C-alpha positions as CSV (number, residue, x, y, z in Angstrom):
1,M,-19.6,11.7,2.6
2,T,-18.7,15.2,1.5
3,K,-21.2,17.7,-0.1
4,D,-19.5,17.3,-3.5
5,R,-20.1,13.6,-3.5
6,I,-23.8,14.0,-2.5
7,V,-24.2,16.5,-5.4
8,L,-22.7,13.9,-7.7
9,L,-25.1,11.2,-6.6
10,D,-28.0,13.6,-6.9
11,A,-26.9,14.6,-10.4
12,L,-26.8,10.9,-11.4
13,R,-30.3,10.4,-10.1
14,G,-31.4,13.4,-12.0
15,L,-29.8,12.1,-15.2
16,G,-31.5,8.8,-14.7
17,V,-35.0,10.1,-14.1
18,L,-34.9,12.4,-17.0
19,G,-33.4,9.9,-19.4
20,I,-36.1,7.3,-18.5
21,L,-38.8,9.6,-19.7
22,L,-37.8,9.5,-23.4
23,C,-37.8,5.7,-23.3
24,N,-41.2,5.6,-21.6
25,A,-42.9,8.2,-23.8
26,P,-44.2,5.7,-26.4
27,D,-45.8,3.6,-23.7
28,F,-47.9,6.6,-22.6
29,A,-48.8,7.6,-26.1
30,V,-49.9,4.4,-27.8
31,A,-51.2,0.9,-26.8
32,P,-48.5,-1.3,-25.1
33,N,-48.8,-3.9,-27.9
34,V,-47.2,-1.6,-30.4
35,A,-45.3,1.0,-28.2
36,E,-42.0,-0.9,-28.5
37,S,-42.5,-1.9,-32.1
38,V,-40.9,-0.1,-35.1
39,K,-42.6,-2.1,-37.9
40,H,-46.1,-1.8,-36.4
41,W,-45.7,1.7,-35.1
42,P,-49.1,3.4,-35.9
43,F,-47.5,6.4,-37.7
44,G,-45.3,4.4,-40.1
45,T,-41.6,4.6,-40.6
46,S,-40.8,8.1,-41.9
47,P,-37.2,9.3,-41.7
48,A,-37.9,11.5,-38.8
49,T,-39.8,8.8,-36.9
50,L,-37.0,6.3,-37.5
51,A,-34.3,8.8,-36.5
52,V,-36.0,9.4,-33.1
53,W,-36.4,5.7,-32.7
54,V,-32.7,5.0,-33.5
55,V,-31.4,7.7,-31.1
56,T,-33.7,6.5,-28.3
57,Q,-32.6,2.8,-28.7
58,W,-29.0,3.7,-29.2
59,L,-28.3,6.3,-26.5
60,F,-31.2,6.0,-24.0
61,Q,-33.0,2.6,-23.9
62,R,-32.0,0.4,-21.0
63,K,-29.1,2.7,-20.0
64,F,-31.1,5.0,-17.7
65,V,-33.3,2.5,-16.0
66,T,-30.1,0.6,-15.4
67,L,-28.6,3.7,-13.8
68,F,-31.7,4.2,-11.7
69,S,-31.6,0.6,-10.5
70,M,-27.9,0.8,-9.6
71,L,-28.6,4.0,-7.6
72,F,-31.5,2.5,-5.8
73,G,-29.0,-0.2,-4.5
74,V,-26.9,2.7,-3.2
75,S,-29.9,4.2,-1.4
76,I,-30.6,1.0,0.4
77,F,-27.2,1.3,2.1
78,L,-27.5,5.1,2.7
79,V,-30.8,4.7,4.4
80,G,-30.4,1.3,6.1
81,G,-26.7,1.5,7.0
82,E,-25.0,-1.7,8.1
83,R,-27.1,-4.8,8.9
84,S,-26.0,-4.5,12.5
85,D,-27.9,-1.2,12.8
86,L,-31.3,-2.5,13.8
87,E,-32.9,0.9,14.1
88,R,-32.0,2.0,10.6
89,G,-32.8,-1.5,9.3
90,A,-36.4,-1.0,10.6
91,I,-36.6,2.4,8.9
92,L,-35.5,0.8,5.6
93,R,-38.1,-1.9,5.8
94,R,-40.8,0.6,6.4
95,R,-39.5,2.7,3.6
96,L,-39.6,-0.2,1.2
97,G,-43.0,-1.3,2.5
98,W,-44.5,2.1,1.7
99,M,-42.8,2.0,-1.7
100,V,-44.8,-1.2,-2.4
101,V,-48.0,0.7,-1.7
102,F,-46.9,3.7,-3.9
103,G,-46.0,1.2,-6.6
104,L,-49.3,-0.5,-6.6
105,L,-51.2,2.8,-6.6
106,H,-49.0,4.2,-9.4
107,G,-49.2,1.1,-11.5
108,F,-52.9,0.5,-11.3
109,A,-54.3,4.0,-10.9
110,I,-51.9,6.1,-13.0
111,W,-49.6,4.3,-15.4
112,Y,-49.1,0.6,-16.0
113,G,-45.3,0.9,-16.6
114,D,-44.5,1.5,-12.9
115,V,-41.0,0.4,-11.6
116,L,-41.5,1.3,-8.0
117,L,-43.0,-2.1,-7.1
118,S,-40.2,-3.9,-8.8
119,Y,-37.6,-1.8,-7.0
120,A,-39.2,-2.3,-3.6
121,L,-39.4,-6.1,-4.0
122,A,-35.8,-6.3,-5.1
123,G,-34.9,-3.9,-2.3
124,F,-36.1,-6.3,0.3
125,A,-33.6,-8.9,-1.0
126,V,-30.7,-6.6,-1.6
127,M,-31.0,-5.1,1.9
128,L,-29.8,-8.4,3.3
129,A,-26.6,-7.9,1.3
130,R,-26.0,-4.3,2.1
131,S,-23.1,-5.0,4.5
132,W,-21.2,-7.1,2.0
133,A,-17.8,-5.9,0.8
134,P,-17.6,-4.2,-2.6
135,R,-15.9,-7.2,-4.3
136,R,-18.6,-9.6,-3.1
137,L,-21.4,-7.3,-4.1
138,L,-19.8,-6.9,-7.6
139,R,-19.0,-10.6,-7.9
140,V,-22.6,-11.8,-7.1
141,G,-24.3,-9.0,-9.0
142,I,-22.2,-9.6,-12.1
143,T,-22.6,-13.4,-11.9
144,I,-26.4,-13.0,-11.8
145,W,-26.4,-10.5,-14.6
146,S,-24.0,-12.7,-16.7
147,A,-26.3,-15.7,-16.2
148,F,-29.3,-13.6,-17.2
149,S,-27.4,-12.3,-20.3
150,L,-26.4,-15.8,-21.3
151,M,-30.0,-17.0,-21.1
152,L,-31.2,-14.0,-23.1
153,I,-28.6,-14.4,-25.9
154,T,-29.1,-18.2,-26.0
155,G,-32.9,-17.9,-26.0
156,T,-32.7,-15.2,-28.8
157,V,-30.5,-17.4,-31.0
158,A,-32.6,-20.5,-30.4
159,A,-35.8,-18.7,-31.2
160,L,-34.3,-17.4,-34.5
161,I,-33.0,-20.9,-35.5
162,F,-35.8,-23.1,-34.3
163,G,-38.8,-21.0,-33.5
164,H,-39.5,-19.1,-36.8
165,D,-42.9,-20.1,-38.3
166,A,-44.0,-17.4,-40.7
167,A,-47.7,-18.4,-40.7
168,R,-47.8,-18.7,-36.9
169,E,-45.9,-15.5,-36.5
170,G,-48.3,-13.7,-38.8
171,L,-51.3,-14.9,-36.8
172,E,-49.7,-13.7,-33.5
173,V,-49.0,-10.3,-35.0
174,A,-52.6,-10.0,-36.2
175,K,-53.8,-10.9,-32.7
176,E,-51.5,-8.3,-31.1
177,L,-52.6,-5.6,-33.5
178,A,-56.2,-6.4,-32.8
179,K,-55.5,-6.1,-29.0
180,A,-53.7,-2.8,-29.7
181,K,-56.7,-1.4,-31.6
182,A,-59.1,-2.4,-28.8
183,A,-56.8,-0.9,-26.2
184,E,-56.5,2.3,-28.2
185,T,-60.2,2.7,-28.1
186,Q,-60.2,2.3,-24.3
187,Y,-57.3,4.7,-23.7
188,G,-58.9,7.2,-26.0
189,G,-62.3,7.0,-24.2
190,G,-63.5,8.5,-21.0
191,F,-61.6,8.6,-17.7
192,A,-63.1,5.3,-16.4
193,Q,-62.3,3.5,-19.7
194,S,-58.6,4.6,-19.6
195,L,-58.4,3.8,-15.9
196,I,-59.7,0.3,-16.4
197,Q,-57.5,-0.4,-19.5
198,N,-54.5,0.8,-17.6
199,A,-55.2,-1.5,-14.7
200,R,-55.7,-4.4,-17.2
201,D,-52.3,-3.7,-18.8
202,R,-50.7,-3.4,-15.4
203,A,-52.1,-6.8,-14.3
204,A,-50.8,-8.3,-17.6
205,I,-47.2,-7.3,-16.6
206,L,-47.2,-8.7,-13.1
207,P,-46.4,-12.3,-14.2
208,N,-43.0,-10.9,-15.4
209,E,-42.1,-9.7,-11.9
210,P,-39.8,-12.8,-11.0
211,F,-37.7,-12.1,-14.1
212,I,-37.7,-8.3,-13.4
213,F,-36.8,-9.1,-9.7
214,A,-33.7,-11.0,-10.6
215,M,-32.5,-8.5,-13.2
216,T,-33.2,-5.5,-10.9
217,A,-31.6,-7.1,-7.9
218,S,-28.4,-7.9,-9.8
219,L,-28.1,-4.2,-10.9
220,M,-28.7,-3.0,-7.4
221,L,-25.9,-5.2,-6.1
222,I,-23.6,-3.9,-8.9
223,G,-24.6,-0.4,-8.1
224,L,-23.9,-0.7,-4.4
225,G,-20.6,-2.5,-5.1
226,C,-19.6,0.4,-7.4
227,F,-20.6,2.9,-4.7
228,K,-18.6,1.2,-2.0
229,A,-15.6,1.0,-4.4
230,G,-15.8,4.8,-4.9
231,L,-17.0,4.8,-8.5
232,F,-20.2,6.7,-7.8
233,T,-18.6,9.2,-5.4
234,G,-15.7,10.4,-7.7
235,E,-13.1,8.6,-5.5
236,A,-11.9,6.2,-8.1
237,S,-8.8,7.0,-10.1
238,A,-8.9,8.9,-13.3
239,R,-7.5,5.8,-15.1
240,T,-10.5,3.7,-13.9
241,Y,-13.0,6.2,-15.2
242,R,-11.1,6.4,-18.6
243,I,-11.2,2.6,-18.9
244,L,-15.0,2.5,-18.1
245,I,-15.6,5.3,-20.6
246,A,-13.6,3.4,-23.3
247,V,-15.4,0.1,-22.6
248,G,-18.8,1.7,-22.4
249,L,-18.4,3.7,-25.6
250,L,-17.2,0.6,-27.4
251,A,-20.4,-1.2,-26.3
252,L,-22.4,1.8,-27.3
253,A,-20.8,1.8,-30.8
254,V,-21.7,-1.9,-31.3
255,V,-25.4,-1.2,-30.3
256,G,-25.5,1.9,-32.4
257,A,-24.2,0.1,-35.5
258,M,-26.9,-2.5,-35.1
259,F,-29.7,-0.1,-34.6
260,I,-28.5,2.2,-37.4
261,A,-28.3,-0.8,-39.8
262,L,-31.8,-1.9,-39.0
263,P,-33.8,0.7,-41.0
264,L,-31.1,0.7,-43.7
265,L,-31.6,-3.0,-44.2
266,G,-35.3,-3.0,-44.1
267,L,-35.8,-3.9,-40.4
268,P,-34.9,-7.6,-40.7
269,R,-36.3,-9.7,-37.8
270,P,-33.0,-11.6,-36.9
271,L,-31.0,-8.4,-36.6
272,A,-33.8,-6.7,-34.6
273,A,-33.9,-9.6,-32.1
274,M,-30.1,-9.6,-31.7
275,A,-29.9,-5.8,-31.4
276,G,-32.4,-5.9,-28.6
277,A,-30.5,-8.6,-26.8
278,V,-27.1,-6.9,-27.2
279,Q,-28.7,-3.6,-26.1
280,M,-29.9,-5.2,-22.8
281,V,-26.7,-7.2,-22.1
282,T,-24.3,-4.3,-22.6
283,A,-26.5,-1.6,-20.8
284,P,-24.5,-1.7,-17.5
285,L,-21.2,-1.1,-19.4
286,T,-22.7,2.0,-21.2
287,T,-24.3,3.2,-17.9
288,L,-21.0,3.1,-16.1
289,A,-19.5,5.1,-19.0
290,Y,-22.2,7.7,-18.5
291,V,-21.4,7.7,-14.8
292,S,-17.7,8.2,-15.5
293,L,-18.5,11.1,-17.8
294,M,-20.6,12.8,-15.1
295,V,-17.8,12.3,-12.6
296,L,-15.3,14.0,-15.0
297,A,-17.8,16.8,-15.6
298,S,-18.1,17.4,-11.8
299,R,-14.3,17.7,-11.6
300,S,-14.1,20.2,-14.4
301,R,-14.9,23.9,-14.6
302,G,-17.1,26.0,-16.8
303,V,-20.0,24.6,-18.9
304,W,-19.3,20.9,-18.1
305,A,-19.4,21.5,-14.3
306,A,-22.7,23.2,-14.7
307,I,-24.3,19.9,-15.9
308,P,-24.2,18.0,-12.6
309,K,-25.2,21.2,-10.7
310,A,-28.3,21.6,-12.9
311,L,-29.2,17.9,-12.6
312,A,-28.6,17.6,-8.8
313,P,-32.0,19.2,-7.7
314,V,-33.8,17.0,-10.2
315,G,-32.2,14.0,-8.4
316,Q,-32.9,15.3,-5.0
317,M,-36.6,15.0,-5.7
318,A,-36.4,12.1,-8.2
319,F,-39.4,10.3,-6.6
320,S,-41.6,13.4,-7.1
321,N,-40.3,14.0,-10.6
322,Y,-40.8,10.3,-11.6
323,L,-44.5,10.4,-10.5
324,T,-45.0,13.9,-11.9
325,Q,-43.9,12.6,-15.3
326,S,-46.6,10.0,-15.2
327,L,-49.2,12.5,-14.1
328,I,-48.2,14.9,-16.9
329,M,-48.0,12.3,-19.6
330,T,-51.3,10.6,-18.7
331,A,-53.0,14.0,-18.6
332,V,-51.7,14.6,-22.1
333,F,-52.5,11.2,-23.6
334,Y,-55.1,9.3,-21.6
335,G,-58.8,9.9,-22.3
336,G,-60.8,11.9,-19.9
337,R,-57.8,13.4,-18.2
338,G,-56.8,16.4,-20.3
339,L,-55.7,16.6,-23.9
340,D,-56.8,13.1,-25.0
341,L,-53.9,12.7,-27.5
342,H,-53.6,8.9,-27.1
343,G,-52.7,7.5,-30.5
344,K,-52.3,10.9,-32.1
345,V,-48.6,11.9,-31.6
346,D,-45.6,10.5,-33.6
347,R,-42.1,9.9,-32.2
348,P,-40.8,13.4,-33.1
349,G,-43.7,14.9,-31.2
350,L,-43.0,12.7,-28.2
351,A,-39.4,13.8,-28.3
352,A,-40.5,17.4,-28.2
353,I,-42.8,16.8,-25.3
354,T,-40.1,15.0,-23.5
355,V,-37.6,17.8,-23.9
356,A,-40.2,20.3,-22.7
357,I,-40.8,18.2,-19.6
358,W,-37.0,18.0,-19.0
359,V,-36.7,21.8,-19.1
360,L,-39.8,22.2,-16.8
361,Q,-38.5,19.7,-14.3
362,I,-35.0,21.1,-14.2
363,L,-36.4,24.6,-13.6
364,W,-39.0,23.6,-11.0
365,S,-36.6,21.3,-9.2
366,R,-34.2,24.2,-8.7
367,W,-37.0,26.5,-7.6
368,W,-38.4,24.0,-5.1
369,M,-35.1,22.8,-3.6
370,D,-34.1,26.5,-3.0
371,R,-37.0,26.7,-0.7
372,F,-37.6,23.2,0.7
373,E,-35.6,20.4,2.3
374,M,-36.9,17.7,-0.1
375,G,-39.4,17.1,-2.8
376,P,-43.2,17.1,-2.0
377,L,-43.7,13.3,-2.4
378,E,-40.3,12.6,-0.7
379,W,-41.7,14.5,2.3
380,V,-44.9,12.5,2.3
381,W,-43.0,9.3,2.0
382,R,-40.5,10.2,4.7
383,R,-43.4,11.1,7.1
384,L,-44.9,7.7,6.5
385,Y,-41.7,5.7,7.3
386,R,-39.9,8.1,9.7
387,G,-42.5,10.4,11.3
388,P,-42.8,14.2,11.4
389,T,-40.3,15.8,9.1
390,R,-39.5,19.5,8.3
391,L,-40.3,20.5,4.7
392,R,-39.5,24.2,4.4
393,R,-35.9,25.3,4.7
394,P,-35.3,27.6,7.7
395,R,-34.9,31.3,6.7
396,L,-31.4,32.6,7.3
397,S,-31.2,35.3,9.9
398,P,-29.8,38.6,8.6
399,V,-26.2,39.2,9.4
400,P,-25.9,42.0,11.9
401,A,-24.1,45.1,10.6
């Protein structure tokens, strides 16, 4: 693989890890029971609040976690090689095993919304398919994703037709809001209180792992298939990228129309449910459009070419940046850890904090990668699964006169 292709992959990872933060920000800032809600958002539905929500749901939500999942599928092959390579396969298993440990520590001790555990578990399955041909990877991955999408759409429609009971729904909402209020008190308390509440919320998510496993594994298969077909390395034809952009932007237009209509129509429940389902189902299409735009940017000159170059260092240390985001956000919002702002910042403020962290991580990633071979947590992780590893870049010897 050439240096340009490596830069492209790193730039895509950087885009993914930065984009995920805007989607995750509400989950750090308020109780999980209301973080994804617009009707029951603690700060109401002012125009500015709704505008940030619409932009997040339209352009960011599901797209960047999908991108990150696809790229993790690529990393399984890059680290593990072909299945016949037993030595690299052993390294890959150790790598995933330590990722399980990191995921458990991150989820229970730092932030309940961890994805590392889900990626590691799905990775153990996808590693068995890493030697498949591109078409087989894409066929199996798309089949699983299509089955998941069909179940999601069917379940959503069935719930809207048969499952609506206003009295029962009102009671469930009241229970969730009561839970949110209790969680808010805990997150806004001392360090031990926020730690315990975070662990409780993490444990509450674990029963969803089988569902997350299937969804994540299918995206990893699709991502690896796209990589082997040359889509993630810039080797596909310009026509292929143009088609992907057209299809992805069409899907994005449909999702955007639904989410823009929601506040204009008074946030009707049926439209909200269908918008969420369509957003999830079409996410891979929009993600591949974003990938194609990044490929075209990498082929261009001037300001567009600067985008992948600026994002590549962020992607080179994506693991460090992902965990650093959790440390920064919990220091800002969780009680007993710093600013204690849990439940006190509206969506526009969250967007401003997110942009500030984006700038910080772009700058510090460039500074760090100019001096070191890999990110600090990448280095720790690599030592655990591969042994002693050099961190600091060797100093270049001066050229003799």
